[in-house]
All heavy atoms as TSV, in Angstrom:
chain	resi	resn	atom	element	x	y	z
A	1	TYR	N	N	7.228	-4.162	14.663
A	1	TYR	CA	C	7.469	-4.228	13.253
A	1	TYR	C	C	6.810	-3.077	12.485
A	1	TYR	O	O	7.421	-2.557	11.558
A	1	TYR	CB	C	7.006	-5.567	12.690
A	1	TYR	CG	C	7.963	-6.700	12.971
A	1	TYR	CD1	C	7.795	-7.519	14.072
A	1	TYR	CD2	C	9.043	-6.943	12.136
A	1	TYR	CE1	C	8.665	-8.570	14.327
A	1	TYR	CE2	C	9.919	-7.989	12.381
A	1	TYR	CZ	C	9.724	-8.796	13.482
A	1	TYR	OH	O	10.586	-9.823	13.734
A	2	PRO	N	N	5.582	-2.653	12.806
A	2	PRO	CA	C	4.983	-1.567	12.030
A	2	PRO	C	C	5.842	-0.302	11.991
A	2	PRO	O	O	6.038	0.280	10.923
A	2	PRO	CB	C	3.654	-1.306	12.742
A	2	PRO	CG	C	3.286	-2.635	13.304
A	2	PRO	CD	C	4.611	-3.216	13.765
A	3	ASP	N	N	6.377	0.104	13.147
A	3	ASP	CA	C	7.206	1.310	13.182
A	3	ASP	C	C	8.467	1.135	12.341
A	3	ASP	O	O	8.854	2.025	11.585
A	3	ASP	CB	C	7.554	1.647	14.630
A	3	ASP	CG	C	8.291	2.966	14.746
A	3	ASP	OD1	O	7.799	3.967	14.188
A	3	ASP	OD2	O	9.349	2.982	15.389
A	4	MET	N	N	9.114	-0.017	12.470
A	4	MET	CA	C	10.332	-0.271	11.704
A	4	MET	C	C	10.046	-0.247	10.201
A	4	MET	O	O	10.757	0.387	9.431
A	4	MET	CB	C	10.941	-1.631	12.068
A	4	MET	CG	C	12.194	-1.951	11.259
A	4	MET	SD	S	12.654	-3.690	11.216
A	4	MET	CE	C	11.306	-4.435	10.344
A	5	LEU	N	N	8.976	-0.906	9.788
A	5	LEU	CA	C	8.660	-0.968	8.359
A	5	LEU	C	C	8.318	0.415	7.803
A	5	LEU	O	O	8.744	0.769	6.704
A	5	LEU	CB	C	7.515	-1.949	8.113
A	5	LEU	CG	C	7.844	-3.414	8.386
A	5	LEU	CD1	C	6.582	-4.264	8.291
A	5	LEU	CD2	C	8.913	-3.923	7.435
A	6	CYS	N	N	7.574	1.210	8.567
A	6	CYS	CA	C	7.221	2.556	8.097
A	6	CYS	C	C	8.449	3.441	7.942
A	6	CYS	O	O	8.447	4.361	7.130
A	6	CYS	CB	C	6.200	3.198	9.029
A	6	CYS	SG	S	4.541	2.508	8.835
A	7	SER	N	N	9.512	3.175	8.695
A	7	SER	CA	C	10.722	3.983	8.553
A	7	SER	C	C	11.395	3.759	7.198
A	7	SER	O	O	12.233	4.552	6.794
A	7	SER	CB	C	11.702	3.697	9.694
A	7	SER	OG	O	12.264	2.406	9.570
A	8	TYR	N	N	11.008	2.715	6.472
A	8	TYR	CA	C	11.562	2.453	5.143
A	8	TYR	C	C	10.697	3.028	4.028
A	8	TYR	O	O	11.030	2.899	2.854
A	8	TYR	CB	C	11.760	0.950	4.929
A	8	TYR	CG	C	12.928	0.431	5.707
A	8	TYR	CD1	C	12.766	-0.062	6.988
A	8	TYR	CD2	C	14.211	0.479	5.186
A	8	TYR	CE1	C	13.839	-0.512	7.725
A	8	TYR	CE2	C	15.298	0.040	5.916
A	8	TYR	CZ	C	15.102	-0.455	7.178
A	8	TYR	OH	O	16.182	-0.893	7.908
A	9	LEU	N	N	9.582	3.669	4.388
A	9	LEU	CA	C	8.736	4.315	3.382
A	9	LEU	C	C	9.220	5.743	3.209
A	9	LEU	O	O	9.187	6.533	4.146
A	9	LEU	CB	C	7.271	4.296	3.817
A	9	LEU	CG	C	6.674	2.914	4.060
A	9	LEU	CD1	C	5.226	3.043	4.506
A	9	LEU	CD2	C	6.779	2.044	2.833
A	10	ASP	N	N	9.665	6.079	2.029
A	10	ASP	CA	C	10.243	7.395	1.788
A	10	ASP	C	C	9.186	8.485	1.651
A	10	ASP	O	O	9.509	9.648	1.590
A	10	ASP	CB	C	11.141	7.365	0.551
A	10	ASP	CG	C	10.461	6.766	-0.662
A	10	ASP	OD1	O	9.500	5.999	-0.492
A	10	ASP	OD2	O	10.901	7.045	-1.793
A	11	SER	N	N	7.927	8.116	1.642
A	11	SER	CA	C	6.882	9.116	1.399
A	11	SER	C	C	5.938	9.274	2.591
A	11	SER	O	O	4.762	9.531	2.413
A	11	SER	CB	C	6.081	8.699	0.163
A	11	SER	OG	O	5.536	7.404	0.340
A	12	MET	N	N	6.421	9.137	3.821
A	12	MET	CA	C	5.567	9.240	5.007
A	12	MET	C	C	5.252	10.678	5.415
A	12	MET	O	O	4.255	10.917	6.086
A	12	MET	CB	C	6.214	8.536	6.206
A	12	MET	CG	C	6.148	7.030	6.174
A	12	MET	SD	S	4.487	6.358	6.360
A	12	MET	CE	C	4.032	6.911	7.983
A	13	LEU	N	N	6.056	11.642	5.006
A	13	LEU	CA	C	5.862	13.026	5.419
A	13	LEU	C	C	4.505	13.531	4.936
A	13	LEU	O	O	4.201	13.498	3.753
A	13	LEU	CB	C	6.988	13.905	4.877
A	13	LEU	CG	C	7.028	15.331	5.385
A	13	LEU	CD1	C	7.212	15.363	6.906
A	13	LEU	CD2	C	8.136	16.106	4.730
A	14	GLY	N	N	3.675	13.999	5.870
A	14	GLY	CA	C	2.361	14.534	5.526
A	14	GLY	C	C	1.327	13.455	5.262
A	14	GLY	O	O	0.265	13.739	4.731
A	15	LYS	N	N	1.631	12.205	5.640
A	15	LYS	CA	C	0.698	11.103	5.406
A	15	LYS	C	C	0.530	10.288	6.677
A	15	LYS	O	O	1.295	10.402	7.620
A	15	LYS	CB	C	1.212	10.212	4.276
A	15	LYS	CG	C	1.292	10.928	2.954
A	15	LYS	CD	C	1.727	10.007	1.859
A	15	LYS	CE	C	1.811	10.809	0.553
A	15	LYS	NZ	N	2.250	9.971	-0.539
A	16	ARG	N	N	-0.498	9.462	6.695
A	16	ARG	CA	C	-0.710	8.538	7.801
A	16	ARG	C	C	-1.082	7.170	7.249
A	16	ARG	O	O	-1.578	7.052	6.119
A	16	ARG	CB	C	-1.796	9.044	8.736
A	16	ARG	CG	C	-3.154	9.095	8.090
A	16	ARG	CD	C	-4.199	9.553	9.062
A	16	ARG	NE	N	-5.427	9.846	8.330
A	16	ARG	CZ	C	-6.391	10.582	8.803
A	16	ARG	NH1	N	-6.270	11.119	9.997
A	16	ARG	NH2	N	-7.466	10.802	8.105
A	17	VAL	N	N	-0.840	6.156	8.054
A	17	VAL	CA	C	-1.179	4.787	7.683
A	17	VAL	C	C	-2.671	4.583	7.924
A	17	VAL	O	O	-3.170	4.848	9.013
A	17	VAL	CB	C	-0.368	3.770	8.516
A	17	VAL	CG1	C	-0.812	2.346	8.218
A	17	VAL	CG2	C	1.119	3.932	8.256
A	18	ILE	N	N	-3.385	4.132	6.899
A	18	ILE	CA	C	-4.809	3.814	7.079
A	18	ILE	C	C	-5.052	2.306	7.052
A	18	ILE	O	O	-6.105	1.845	7.468
A	18	ILE	CB	C	-5.697	4.530	6.047
A	18	ILE	CG1	C	-5.348	4.111	4.627
A	18	ILE	CG2	C	-5.636	6.035	6.228
A	18	ILE	CD1	C	-6.390	4.533	3.600
A	19	SER	N	N	-4.060	1.555	6.567
A	19	SER	CA	C	-4.193	0.105	6.546
A	19	SER	C	C	-2.810	-0.534	6.539
A	19	SER	O	O	-1.910	-0.060	5.840
A	19	SER	CB	C	-4.975	-0.339	5.299
A	19	SER	OG	O	-5.017	-1.743	5.213
A	20	MET	N	N	-2.661	-1.592	7.341
A	20	MET	CA	C	-1.411	-2.349	7.329
A	20	MET	C	C	-1.749	-3.813	7.584
A	20	MET	O	O	-2.433	-4.137	8.554
A	20	MET	CB	C	-0.429	-1.854	8.387
A	20	MET	CG	C	0.862	-2.657	8.422
A	20	MET	SD	S	2.047	-2.078	9.652
A	20	MET	CE	C	2.741	-0.656	8.811
A	21	THR	N	N	-1.279	-4.655	6.697
A	21	THR	CA	C	-1.446	-6.092	6.846
A	21	THR	C	C	-0.064	-6.703	7.004
A	21	THR	O	O	0.829	-6.440	6.190
A	21	THR	CB	C	-2.138	-6.702	5.613
A	21	THR	OG1	O	-3.384	-6.042	5.415
A	21	THR	CG2	C	-2.364	-8.192	5.795
A	22	LEU	N	N	0.125	-7.485	8.066
A	22	LEU	CA	C	1.411	-8.133	8.337
A	22	LEU	C	C	1.238	-9.641	8.313
A	22	LEU	O	O	0.241	-10.164	8.827
A	22	LEU	CB	C	1.951	-7.732	9.711
A	22	LEU	CG	C	2.250	-6.262	9.932
A	22	LEU	CD1	C	2.531	-6.007	11.393
A	22	LEU	CD2	C	3.417	-5.833	9.086
A	23	HIS	N	N	2.219	-10.320	7.727
A	23	HIS	CA	C	2.243	-11.782	7.729
A	23	HIS	C	C	3.612	-12.217	8.238
A	23	HIS	O	O	4.617	-12.040	7.543
A	23	HIS	CB	C	1.994	-12.330	6.320
A	23	HIS	CG	C	2.081	-13.814	6.239
A	23	HIS	ND1	N	1.132	-14.644	6.762
A	23	HIS	CD2	C	3.031	-14.608	5.704
A	23	HIS	CE1	C	1.485	-15.889	6.547
A	23	HIS	NE2	N	2.637	-15.902	5.913
A	24	PHE	N	N	3.636	-12.735	9.456
A	24	PHE	CA	C	4.896	-13.176	10.057
A	24	PHE	C	C	5.185	-14.603	9.620
A	24	PHE	O	O	4.332	-15.474	9.742
A	24	PHE	CB	C	4.813	-13.113	11.590
A	24	PHE	CG	C	4.668	-11.722	12.107
A	24	PHE	CD1	C	3.429	-11.214	12.426
A	24	PHE	CD2	C	5.777	-10.908	12.271
A	24	PHE	CE1	C	3.284	-9.925	12.906
A	24	PHE	CE2	C	5.654	-9.619	12.747
A	24	PHE	CZ	C	4.402	-9.129	13.071
A	25	GLN	N	N	6.411	-14.826	9.125
A	25	GLN	CA	C	6.774	-16.168	8.674
A	25	GLN	C	C	7.849	-16.809	9.530
A	25	GLN	O	O	7.891	-18.028	9.641
A	25	GLN	CB	C	7.216	-16.119	7.214
A	25	GLN	CG	C	6.083	-15.730	6.302
A	25	GLN	CD	C	6.439	-15.857	4.856
A	25	GLN	OE1	O	7.490	-16.365	4.482
A	25	GLN	NE2	N	5.557	-15.397	4.002
A	26	SER	N	N	8.747	-16.014	10.104
A	26	SER	CA	C	9.776	-16.574	10.986
A	26	SER	C	C	10.315	-15.474	11.891
A	26	SER	O	O	10.403	-14.320	11.488
A	26	SER	CB	C	10.920	-17.217	10.194
A	26	SER	OG	O	11.627	-16.250	9.450
A	27	GLU	N	N	10.650	-15.853	13.092
A	27	GLU	CA	C	11.175	-14.906	14.083
A	27	GLU	C	C	12.587	-14.468	13.710
A	27	GLU	O	O	13.398	-15.280	13.275
A	27	GLU	CB	C	11.205	-15.577	15.463
A	27	GLU	CG	C	11.697	-14.693	16.568
A	27	GLU	CD	C	10.597	-13.845	17.171
A	27	GLU	OE1	O	9.428	-14.206	17.027
A	27	GLU	OE2	O	10.934	-12.821	17.789
A	28	ALA	N	N	12.879	-13.191	13.874
A	28	ALA	CA	C	14.243	-12.673	13.699
A	28	ALA	C	C	14.807	-12.448	15.097
A	28	ALA	O	O	14.359	-11.555	15.813
A	28	ALA	CB	C	14.244	-11.372	12.911
A	29	PRO	N	N	15.757	-13.273	15.516
A	29	PRO	CA	C	16.317	-13.124	16.871
A	29	PRO	C	C	16.967	-11.754	17.068
A	29	PRO	O	O	17.482	-11.150	16.121
A	29	PRO	CB	C	17.365	-14.229	16.948
A	29	PRO	CG	C	17.003	-15.208	15.890
A	29	PRO	CD	C	16.353	-14.401	14.807
A	30	LEU	N	N	16.942	-11.268	18.301
A	30	LEU	CA	C	17.565	-9.998	18.642
A	30	LEU	C	C	19.028	-10.004	18.208
A	30	LEU	O	O	19.758	-10.958	18.469
A	30	LEU	CB	C	17.470	-9.766	20.155
A	30	LEU	CG	C	18.006	-8.429	20.659
A	30	LEU	CD1	C	17.192	-7.277	20.082
A	30	LEU	CD2	C	17.961	-8.392	22.177
A	31	GLY	N	N	19.432	-8.969	17.511
A	31	GLY	CA	C	20.817	-8.841	17.054
A	31	GLY	C	C	21.060	-9.356	15.649
A	31	GLY	O	O	22.117	-9.106	15.073
A	32	GLU	N	N	20.092	-10.082	15.079
A	32	GLU	CA	C	20.268	-10.581	13.713
A	32	GLU	C	C	20.020	-9.449	12.710
A	32	GLU	O	O	19.133	-8.627	12.898
A	32	GLU	CB	C	19.312	-11.737	13.419
A	32	GLU	CG	C	19.500	-12.325	12.033
A	32	GLU	CD	C	18.642	-13.560	11.790
A	32	GLU	OE1	O	17.520	-13.621	12.312
A	32	GLU	OE2	O	19.109	-14.451	11.093
A	33	THR	N	N	20.811	-9.414	11.682
A	33	THR	CA	C	20.640	-8.423	10.619
A	33	THR	C	C	19.581	-8.916	9.640
A	33	THR	O	O	19.589	-10.078	9.255
A	33	THR	CB	C	21.972	-8.214	9.869
A	33	THR	OG1	O	22.954	-7.761	10.794
A	33	THR	CG2	C	21.818	-7.183	8.758
A	34	ILE	N	N	18.657	-8.022	9.281
A	34	ILE	CA	C	17.663	-8.364	8.262
A	34	ILE	C	C	17.771	-7.376	7.113
A	34	ILE	O	O	18.228	-6.245	7.279
A	34	ILE	CB	C	16.225	-8.376	8.831
A	34	ILE	CG1	C	15.844	-7.009	9.401
A	34	ILE	CG2	C	16.055	-9.460	9.870
A	34	ILE	CD1	C	14.390	-6.897	9.775
A	35	ARG	N	N	17.355	-7.821	5.951
A	35	ARG	CA	C	17.292	-6.947	4.773
A	35	ARG	C	C	15.837	-6.593	4.520
A	35	ARG	O	O	14.954	-7.428	4.696
A	35	ARG	CB	C	17.861	-7.654	3.542
A	35	ARG	CG	C	19.333	-7.888	3.637
A	35	ARG	CD	C	19.823	-8.606	2.405
A	35	ARG	NE	N	21.222	-8.937	2.612
A	35	ARG	CZ	C	22.161	-8.739	1.711
A	35	ARG	NH1	N	21.856	-8.253	0.539
A	35	ARG	NH2	N	23.403	-9.047	1.970
A	36	VAL	N	N	15.610	-5.351	4.114
A	36	VAL	CA	C	14.247	-4.883	3.867
A	36	VAL	C	C	14.103	-4.580	2.380
A	36	VAL	O	O	14.894	-3.832	1.803
A	36	VAL	CB	C	13.927	-3.624	4.703
A	36	VAL	CG1	C	12.512	-3.141	4.418
A	36	VAL	CG2	C	14.117	-3.899	6.185
A	37	TYR	N	N	13.087	-5.176	1.773
A	37	TYR	CA	C	12.783	-4.957	0.359
A	37	TYR	C	C	11.458	-4.216	0.274
A	37	TYR	O	O	10.531	-4.498	1.032
A	37	TYR	CB	C	12.695	-6.299	-0.377
A	37	TYR	CG	C	13.972	-7.088	-0.310
A	37	TYR	CD1	C	14.187	-8.019	0.695
A	37	TYR	CD2	C	14.986	-6.873	-1.238
A	37	TYR	CE1	C	15.372	-8.739	0.770
A	37	TYR	CE2	C	16.176	-7.586	-1.176
A	37	TYR	CZ	C	16.354	-8.510	-0.167
A	37	TYR	OH	O	17.529	-9.215	-0.095
A	38	HIS	N	N	11.371	-3.257	-0.654
A	38	HIS	CA	C	10.193	-2.395	-0.738
A	38	HIS	C	C	9.838	-2.140	-2.193
A	38	HIS	O	O	10.710	-1.930	-3.030
A	38	HIS	CB	C	10.481	-1.055	-0.034
A	38	HIS	CG	C	9.422	-0.025	-0.237
A	38	HIS	ND1	N	9.633	1.111	-0.973
A	38	HIS	CD2	C	8.144	0.036	0.183
A	38	HIS	CE1	C	8.524	1.835	-0.983
A	38	HIS	NE2	N	7.604	1.198	-0.282
A	39	GLY	N	N	8.564	-2.185	-2.478
A	39	GLY	CA	C	8.044	-1.828	-3.794
A	39	GLY	C	C	6.696	-1.158	-3.615
A	39	GLY	O	O	6.086	-1.234	-2.545
A	40	GLU	N	N	6.232	-0.477	-4.648
A	40	GLU	CA	C	4.941	0.218	-4.576
A	40	GLU	C	C	4.220	0.065	-5.901
A	40	GLU	O	O	4.828	0.181	-6.972
A	40	GLU	CB	C	5.148	1.694	-4.265
A	40	GLU	CG	C	3.864	2.467	-4.146
A	40	GLU	CD	C	4.087	3.955	-3.914
A	40	GLU	OE1	O	5.235	4.391	-3.795
A	40	GLU	OE2	O	3.077	4.675	-3.862
A	41	ALA	N	N	2.931	-0.203	-5.824
A	41	ALA	CA	C	2.094	-0.283	-7.024
A	41	ALA	C	C	0.680	0.127	-6.649
A	41	ALA	O	O	0.151	-0.316	-5.619
A	41	ALA	CB	C	2.091	-1.699	-7.598
A	42	ASP	N	N	0.077	0.991	-7.450
A	42	ASP	CA	C	-1.301	1.435	-7.248
A	42	ASP	C	C	-1.554	1.964	-5.832
A	42	ASP	O	O	-2.603	1.708	-5.236
A	42	ASP	CB	C	-2.284	0.302	-7.562
A	42	ASP	CG	C	-2.209	-0.146	-9.015
A	42	ASP	OD1	O	-1.989	0.726	-9.889
A	42	ASP	OD2	O	-2.358	-1.353	-9.267
A	43	GLY	N	N	-0.575	2.664	-5.262
A	43	GLY	CA	C	-0.732	3.274	-3.955
A	43	GLY	C	C	-0.550	2.325	-2.784
A	43	GLY	O	O	-0.747	2.715	-1.636
A	44	ILE	N	N	-0.190	1.085	-3.048
A	44	ILE	CA	C	0.049	0.113	-1.980
A	44	ILE	C	C	1.544	-0.141	-1.884
A	44	ILE	O	O	2.201	-0.414	-2.884
A	44	ILE	CB	C	-0.698	-1.208	-2.234
A	44	ILE	CG1	C	-2.205	-0.956	-2.346
A	44	ILE	CG2	C	-0.402	-2.213	-1.115
A	44	ILE	CD1	C	-2.996	-2.172	-2.762
A	45	HIS	N	N	2.074	-0.030	-0.668
A	45	HIS	CA	C	3.492	-0.309	-0.428
A	45	HIS	C	C	3.616	-1.771	0.002
A	45	HIS	O	O	2.893	-2.233	0.888
A	45	HIS	CB	C	4.043	0.597	0.687
A	45	HIS	CG	C	4.027	2.032	0.325
A	45	HIS	ND1	N	5.099	2.655	-0.270
A	45	HIS	CD2	C	3.066	2.969	0.462
A	45	HIS	CE1	C	4.799	3.921	-0.472
A	45	HIS	NE2	N	3.565	4.139	-0.038
A	46	TYR	N	N	4.521	-2.483	-0.653
A	46	TYR	CA	C	4.771	-3.884	-0.333
A	46	TYR	C	C	6.169	-3.978	0.266
A	46	TYR	O	O	7.130	-3.486	-0.316
A	46	TYR	CB	C	4.685	-4.751	-1.594
A	46	TYR	CG	C	3.325	-4.698	-2.241
A	46	TYR	CD1	C	3.051	-3.801	-3.271
A	46	TYR	CD2	C	2.301	-5.546	-1.813
A	46	TYR	CE1	C	1.798	-3.743	-3.862
A	46	TYR	CE2	C	1.048	-5.500	-2.395
A	46	TYR	CZ	C	0.798	-4.601	-3.417
A	46	TYR	OH	O	-0.442	-4.553	-3.986
A	47	LEU	N	N	6.264	-4.585	1.441
A	47	LEU	CA	C	7.553	-4.726	2.112
A	47	LEU	C	C	7.765	-6.189	2.484
A	47	LEU	O	O	6.811	-6.909	2.806
A	47	LEU	CB	C	7.616	-3.873	3.374
A	47	LEU	CG	C	7.490	-2.377	3.134
A	47	LEU	CD1	C	6.175	-1.875	3.646
A	47	LEU	CD2	C	8.635	-1.643	3.760
A	48	ARG	N	N	9.025	-6.598	2.443
A	48	ARG	CA	C	9.402	-7.946	2.875
A	48	ARG	C	C	10.747	-7.844	3.555
A	48	ARG	O	O	11.635	-7.125	3.091
A	48	ARG	CB	C	9.504	-8.887	1.682
A	48	ARG	CG	C	9.885	-10.320	2.074
A	48	ARG	CD	C	9.845	-11.256	0.882
A	48	ARG	NE	N	10.876	-10.946	-0.088
A	48	ARG	CZ	C	12.121	-11.437	-0.038
A	48	ARG	NH1	N	12.496	-12.230	0.946
A	48	ARG	NH2	N	12.991	-11.118	-0.976
A	49	THR	N	N	10.895	-8.522	4.675
A	49	THR	CA	C	12.189	-8.572	5.341
A	49	THR	C	C	12.728	-9.996	5.231
A	49	THR	O	O	11.971	-10.965	5.311
A	49	THR	CB	C	12.101	-8.163	6.823
A	49	THR	OG1	O	11.243	-9.055	7.525
A	49	THR	CG2	C	11.599	-6.731	6.963
A	50	ALA	N	N	14.032	-10.086	5.032
A	50	ALA	CA	C	14.685	-11.385	4.912
A	50	ALA	C	C	15.769	-11.502	5.974
A	50	ALA	O	O	16.537	-10.567	6.200
A	50	ALA	CB	C	15.281	-11.559	3.526
A	51	ARG	N	N	15.817	-12.654	6.606
A	51	ARG	CA	C	16.820	-12.930	7.637
A	51	ARG	C	C	18.166	-13.231	6.979
A	51	ARG	O	O	18.273	-13.366	5.769
A	51	ARG	CB	C	16.366	-14.106	8.486
A	51	ARG	CG	C	15.088	-13.793	9.248
A	51	ARG	CD	C	14.616	-14.934	10.074
A	51	ARG	NE	N	15.703	-15.406	10.930
A	51	ARG	CZ	C	15.715	-16.597	11.492
A	51	ARG	NH1	N	14.732	-17.444	11.303
A	51	ARG	NH2	N	16.730	-16.949	12.258
A	52	GLU	N	N	19.213	-13.338	7.803
A	52	GLU	CA	C	20.563	-13.600	7.299
A	52	GLU	C	C	20.647	-14.908	6.509
A	52	GLU	O	O	21.420	-15.032	5.569
A	52	GLU	CB	C	21.561	-13.639	8.463
A	52	GLU	CG	C	21.767	-12.284	9.109
A	52	GLU	CD	C	22.613	-12.347	10.373
A	52	GLU	OE1	O	22.920	-13.458	10.862
A	52	GLU	OE2	O	22.974	-11.266	10.869
A	53	ASN	N	N	19.803	-15.892	6.867
A	53	ASN	CA	C	19.822	-17.173	6.168
A	53	ASN	C	C	18.968	-17.166	4.902
A	53	ASN	O	O	18.826	-18.187	4.235
A	53	ASN	CB	C	19.385	-18.308	7.104
A	53	ASN	CG	C	17.953	-18.165	7.577
A	53	ASN	OD1	O	17.202	-17.302	7.119
A	53	ASN	ND2	N	17.561	-19.003	8.532
A	54	GLY	N	N	18.371	-16.014	4.573
A	54	GLY	CA	C	17.567	-15.881	3.368
A	54	GLY	C	C	16.089	-16.134	3.570
A	54	GLY	O	O	15.287	-15.857	2.676
A	55	ASN	N	N	15.699	-16.678	4.722
A	55	ASN	CA	C	14.284	-16.925	4.983
A	55	ASN	C	C	13.541	-15.612	5.175
A	55	ASN	O	O	14.066	-14.659	5.743
A	55	ASN	CB	C	14.100	-17.776	6.245
A	55	ASN	CG	C	14.558	-19.200	6.058
A	55	ASN	OD1	O	14.692	-19.674	4.937
A	55	ASN	ND2	N	14.802	-19.887	7.157
A	56	THR	N	N	12.297	-15.583	4.710
A	56	THR	CA	C	11.456	-14.408	4.903
A	56	THR	C	C	11.064	-14.305	6.367
A	56	THR	O	O	10.661	-15.289	6.980
A	56	THR	CB	C	10.198	-14.488	4.020
A	56	THR	OG1	O	10.612	-14.506	2.643
A	56	THR	CG2	C	9.270	-13.306	4.251
A	57	ASN	N	N	11.180	-13.096	6.902
A	57	ASN	CA	C	10.810	-12.813	8.284
A	57	ASN	C	C	9.363	-12.332	8.339
A	57	ASN	O	O	8.526	-12.910	9.018
A	57	ASN	CB	C	11.793	-11.791	8.851
A	57	ASN	CG	C	11.353	-11.145	10.137
A	57	ASN	OD1	O	11.208	-9.933	10.162
A	57	ASN	ND2	N	11.132	-11.904	11.177
A	58	VAL	N	N	9.054	-11.270	7.611
A	58	VAL	CA	C	7.703	-10.707	7.607
A	58	VAL	C	C	7.419	-10.105	6.233
A	58	VAL	O	O	8.323	-9.620	5.558
A	58	VAL	CB	C	7.527	-9.635	8.720
A	58	VAL	CG1	C	8.372	-8.417	8.466
A	58	VAL	CG2	C	6.080	-9.235	8.900
A	59	GLU	N	N	6.160	-10.174	5.828
A	59	GLU	CA	C	5.693	-9.506	4.616
A	59	GLU	C	C	4.591	-8.536	5.035
A	59	GLU	O	O	3.835	-8.830	5.965
A	59	GLU	CB	C	5.123	-10.513	3.611
A	59	GLU	CG	C	6.159	-11.462	3.071
A	59	GLU	CD	C	5.576	-12.499	2.144
A	59	GLU	OE1	O	4.439	-12.972	2.397
A	59	GLU	OE2	O	6.252	-12.837	1.183
A	60	ALA	N	N	4.515	-7.396	4.360
A	60	ALA	CA	C	3.524	-6.393	4.750
A	60	ALA	C	C	2.995	-5.645	3.533
A	60	ALA	O	O	3.699	-5.486	2.533
A	60	ALA	CB	C	4.145	-5.392	5.715
A	61	GLU	N	N	1.750	-5.209	3.659
A	61	GLU	CA	C	1.133	-4.279	2.712
A	61	GLU	C	C	0.704	-3.061	3.521
A	61	GLU	O	O	0.068	-3.203	4.565
A	61	GLU	CB	C	-0.094	-4.893	2.048
A	61	GLU	CG	C	0.216	-6.030	1.125
A	61	GLU	CD	C	-1.040	-6.580	0.457
A	61	GLU	OE1	O	-2.137	-5.999	0.616
A	61	GLU	OE2	O	-0.922	-7.605	-0.217
A	62	VAL	N	N	1.057	-1.880	3.034
A	62	VAL	CA	C	0.760	-0.646	3.759
A	62	VAL	C	C	0.079	0.334	2.799
A	62	VAL	O	O	0.566	0.544	1.673
A	62	VAL	CB	C	2.051	-0.004	4.324
A	62	VAL	CG1	C	1.724	1.276	5.082
A	62	VAL	CG2	C	2.802	-0.978	5.211
A	63	ILE	N	N	-1.006	0.931	3.256
A	63	ILE	CA	C	-1.708	1.953	2.485
A	63	ILE	C	C	-1.673	3.250	3.282
A	63	ILE	O	O	-1.985	3.259	4.479
A	63	ILE	CB	C	-3.151	1.549	2.189
A	63	ILE	CG1	C	-3.167	0.237	1.387
A	63	ILE	CG2	C	-3.877	2.663	1.415
A	63	ILE	CD1	C	-4.561	-0.328	1.175
A	64	LEU	N	N	-1.286	4.327	2.617
A	64	LEU	CA	C	-1.192	5.643	3.239
A	64	LEU	C	C	-2.246	6.578	2.659
A	64	LEU	O	O	-2.739	6.361	1.559
A	64	LEU	CB	C	0.192	6.256	2.971
A	64	LEU	CG	C	1.412	5.429	3.354
A	64	LEU	CD1	C	2.686	6.125	2.875
A	64	LEU	CD2	C	1.457	5.188	4.845
A	65	GLU	N	N	-2.569	7.643	3.423
A	65	GLU	CA	C	-3.417	8.707	2.885
A	65	GLU	C	C	-2.853	10.046	3.360
A	65	GLU	O	O	-2.159	10.125	4.368
A	65	GLU	CB	C	-4.880	8.548	3.301
A	65	GLU	CG	C	-5.188	8.954	4.714
A	65	GLU	CD	C	-6.686	8.915	5.035
A	65	GLU	OE1	O	-7.485	8.512	4.185
A	65	GLU	OE2	O	-7.035	9.297	6.160
A	66	GLU	N	N	-3.150	11.083	2.608
A	66	GLU	CA	C	-2.700	12.428	2.935
A	66	GLU	C	C	-3.381	12.913	4.211
A	66	GLU	O	O	-4.569	12.658	4.442
A	66	GLU	CB	C	-3.033	13.401	1.801
A	66	GLU	CG	C	-2.352	13.108	0.494
A	66	GLU	CD	C	-0.867	13.431	0.500
A	66	GLU	OE1	O	-0.445	14.322	1.268
A	66	GLU	OE2	O	-0.132	12.796	-0.269
A	67	LEU	N	N	-2.634	13.627	5.062
A	67	LEU	CA	C	-3.210	14.280	6.232
A	67	LEU	C	C	-4.003	15.500	5.772
A	67	LEU	O	O	-3.590	16.191	4.840
A	67	LEU	CB	C	-2.126	14.714	7.205
A	67	LEU	CG	C	-1.395	13.597	7.927
A	67	LEU	CD1	C	-0.227	14.169	8.722
A	67	LEU	CD2	C	-2.334	12.865	8.857
A	68	GLU	N	N	-5.069	15.792	6.443
A	68	GLU	CA	C	-5.871	16.958	6.071
A	68	GLU	C	C	-5.542	18.135	6.930
A	68	GLU	O	O	-5.127	18.078	8.012
A	68	GLU	CB	C	-7.354	16.618	6.197
A	68	GLU	CG	C	-7.734	15.539	5.212
A	68	GLU	CD	C	-9.203	15.175	5.342
A	68	GLU	OE1	O	-9.980	15.879	6.023
A	68	GLU	OE2	O	-9.584	14.166	4.761
């Protein structure tokens, strides 16, 4: 999940993940389509995935920092 979620962050170029918190709520079976929702506030990226039935699959908070 971390790799998949980071692929939805449009600002990863030149940055690295310094913190990621994941909360799994329900399994997404192989082959099921999920929707990914993303927002950002105060430098924290908030992501949520929803299964086809509308149930939340995973919620995440991601913090990035510039590479030196």
